[in-house]
C-alpha positions, -999 to +999 in steps of 0.1 A: +455-108-865+429-132-879+449-155-903+431-182-922+447-208-899+433-191-868+398-188-884+398-224-894+409-236-859+381-215-843+355-229-866+366-265-859+365-257-821+330-243-825+319-273-845+332-297-819+316-278-790+283-272-806+255-294-796+241-319-822+210-307-839+190-337-827+198-332-790+170-307-783+141-328-798+156-360-782+156-343-748+121-329-751+108-363-762+124-381-733+112-355-708+076-358-721+076-396-722+093-401-688+074-373-671+041-387-683+049-425-677+064-420-642+030-409-628+014-442-640+044-462-627+038-448-592+002-463-593+017-496-606+040-497-576+018-484-548-019-491-558-018-529-554-008-526-517-037-503-510-061-526-528-047-556-508-053-538-475-088-527-484-098-562-497-083-579-466-102-555-444-134-564-463-129-602-458-118-600-422-146-576-411-172-588-435-173-551-447-191-546-480-179-510-482-143-521-481-149-549-507-167-525-530-138-500-528-112-528-535-132-539-566-135-504-579-099-496-573-089-527-592-108-516-622-092-481-620-059-498-617-066-518-649-073-486-668-041-470-656-021-502-663-035-503-699-023-467-708+009-473-687+016-503-710+014-480-741+037-453-726+061-480-713+064-496-747+071-462-763+099-456-738+115-489-745+117-480-782+128-444-774+159-456-756+172-471-788+158-445-813+167-413-794+200-425-778+217-449-802+251-439-788+242-451-753+224-483-762+249-492-790+277-489-765+262-501-733+234-522-745+251-554-732+256-538-698+220-528-694+204-559-709+198-578-677+178-551-658+156-543-688+150-581-693+138-585-657+117-554-660+099-567-690+093-601-673+079-584-642+056-563-663+040-594-680+036-612-647+019-582-632-005-581-661-014-618-657-021-615-620-041-583-625-063-602-650-067-631-626-076-606-598-101-587-619-120-617-632-117-636-599-144-617-582-172-641-573-154-670-590-126-677-564-127-684-527-122-650-510-090-658-491-073-672-523-087-643-544-071-616-522-038-633-524-037-626-562-029-590-554+004-599-537+021-610-570+009-577-586+025-557-558+058-577-558+062-577-596+054-539-596+082-534-572+106-556-590+100-538-623+104-505-607+137-516-590+151-528-624+145-494-640+158-475-610+189-497-610+197-486-646+192-450-637+215-454-606+241-470-629+239-439-651+247-418-620+274-442-608+285-465-636+300-499-627+302-535-639+322-531-671+356-521-684+362-496-713+392-507-735+399-486-765+364-473-766+350-509-765+329-522-735+344-554-721+343-575-690+305-569-685+293-579-650+254-577-653+248-585-616+270-556-606+248-534-627+217-546-612+228-543-577+251-512-580+259-492-549+233-465-555+204-487-567+189-496-533+187-461-519+176-445-552+149-472-555+138-465-519+135-428-525+113-435-556+093-462-539+084-440-510+076-412-534+053-435-553+032-441-522+031-404-516+018-397-551-006-426-554-019-422-517-025-385-519-041-387-554-066-414-544-073-397-511-079-364-529-107-380-550-127-388-519-118-354-503-135-338-533-165-361-528-167-350-492-165-313-503-195-320-524-215-334-495-209-371-499-197-379-463-207-415-461-187-445-449-176-452-485-159-418-489-144-418-454-129-452-457-118-444-493-099-414-480-084-428-448-067-459-462-047-442-490-041-412-469-025-435-442-002-449-468+007-414-480+013-403-445+038-429-437+056-422-470+055-384-464+071-386-430+097-412-441+108-395-474+129-367-459+151-392-441+154-415-471+164-385-493+189-373-467+206-407-466+206-409-504+225-375-505+254-389-484+286-387-504+271-367-533+300-342-528+323-369-539+301-387-565+287-358-583+300-325-568+286-303-596+250-316-589+254-309-551+267-274-559+237-268-581+213-282-555+227-258-529+233-229-553+269-229-541+287-206-566+318-205-544+330-227-517+321-213-483+329-226-448+304-230-432+280-230-462+246-214-458+212-229-468+199-209-497+161-207-501+151-196-536+175-176-556+190-179-590+225-175-605+228-144-627+262-138-644+279-159-619+263-142-589+236-155-567+206-132-564+172-132-547+180-159-522+173-161-485+205-173-468+204-192-435+239-194-421+256-228-413+224-248-422+237-257-457+268-274-443+247-291-416+222-306-440+243-313-471+276-323-453+264-335-419+288-310-403+284-275-389+315-262-407+324-285-436+318-265-468+297-275-498+320-277-529+313-246-550+309-245-588+342-226-588+360-259-581+345-276-611+354-270-648+327-249-665+321-274-692+309-298-665+284-275-650+248-286-652+219-261-658+223-246-623+191-226-620+168-254-632+184-279-610+184-257-579+148-246-583+136-282-591+154-295-560+139-269-538+104-274-552+107-311-543+119-304-508+095-276-502+064-295-512+076-327-494+081-307-462+046-292-466+029-325-471+048-341-442+037-313-419+001-317-430-001-353-423+014-349-389-012-323-381-040-345-393-030-375-372-021-355-341-055-338-342-073-371-348-056-386-318-069-356-298-104-363-309-106-336-336-117-348-370-101-325-397-124-343-423-151-320-409-131-290-418-135-278-454-101-260-454-084-294-448-105-312-474-095-285-499-058-290-490-063-328-493-079-324-528-047-305-540-022-327-521-023-352-550-013-327-577+014-313-552+028-348-549+029-351-587+049-318-589+072-328-561+080-362-579+085-346-613+107-319-597+128-346-580+134-363-614+142-330-630+168-323-603+183-358-606+184-359-644+192-323-652+218-322-623+238-350-640+242-331-672+263-328-693+267-366-687+243-393-698+266-418-681+284-399-654+321-394-661+320-418-690+297-406-718+284-371-724+248-366-736+256-352-770+276-384-777+246-406-771+220-388-794+212-398-830+216-374-860+181-375-877+170-341-866+138-336-887+126-371-879+130-365-841+109-333-843+081-351-861+083-380-836+080-355-807+049-340-823+033-374-829+041-385-793+025-353-779-007-360-798-008-397-788-001-388-751-028-361-751-052-385-767-045-412-741-048-386-712-082-375-725-093-410-730-083-421-696-101-391-680-133-398-700-132-435-691-125-430-653-152-402-651-177-425-668-169-453-644-173-429-614-206-415-627-220-450-631-209-460-596-226-429-582-257-439-599-258-472-582-242-495-607-228-525-587-206-537-615-197-525-650-208-547-678-183-569-696-189-588-728-171-618-713-189-620-680-212-650-674-249-644-679-268-644-646-293-673-642-323-649-640-315-634-673-310-669-689-345-678-678-360-647-695 
């Protein structure tokens, strides 16, 4: 019988279980901002190394083609850095605006990594400026060295951000007494046990994304008939970086997954779509969970245990061993994880094929089918990277700090404002995307028309023009 006390208790229970109204717009805002910024961050991490190799080749071999490519890439890097600075600044504000519960509670814990990341960002900007305006004004050997601080600071900044994310997956470096954070150990946060491997996974992924995207630009040029030394060299160097990364990434990812059954068993169960604990566990390709039952999957016996647990018979812990309130969105996590792995495997196989054929004297750059694949390899690498982040972040839910703070506890309560903020951010990011495409296409068009350098209002006036 439904007495008033029973009804009241049920309503209170529903109120405590219901998600805050601001949670959905906050999640959408963070997904948009992070998903957009992470692409630019990959170029910030990987592009300087490619520029350095190209510039060094130009100096050592007195190769004007390589020097021209290095100079053009540096200008492209400046454009990407500029819009990345905007999106990165937006993200820094969003951490406090969208997630006041997280930053209000753990701001002291996360302060050091964020401070180092900001310092690295400014140093990278300084040396990028020196490098850009150093062409023809500095000795060649000194000038090329200006790229190294850019590469180093880009890596340091990325590591600091990844250390924070790794801490969210495996929190450490503080004590929680009566709901208050005490005994903060900033260095333990910066160098937590998951930071190095998670950074390595992202670092290698950055080289895949940037390398395949840059190589794809020149693949498109070759498809349009521009098969000169400029396009071939512009393809080979970034493709070589991407090739090493693509072959390395599966091993790094596998090592990163060691112990996931103990650290985050729900995430592993979602990755493997393990609804129940089976011994040995199969590898499930595709499939979704419908009403607690796995459907539409292709099961390969034993392989799930072998890959996930490094054992032919050790079972993958199933979702049935985990309280339902701690389950992540299983289908999204599983499909994102498999998308990442599937695309990564495809790209690794493609680069192995290319280099094996090249060693045998067969140039796949003469094959239009391969150039078409190379042209779409960049977008595929972007999808793989985004899918990996979706799997990582969605798979950690419902925790924003695993085992310590649930995501609804961290969000603010200004719902209407968050929806307006999401709309404004979408408009701004769309405008920046369109602006970047317009600027880069304009630069490419002028280069194709023979422009040696793009004009700058601050460039010194050539002597010939002064005489006129």
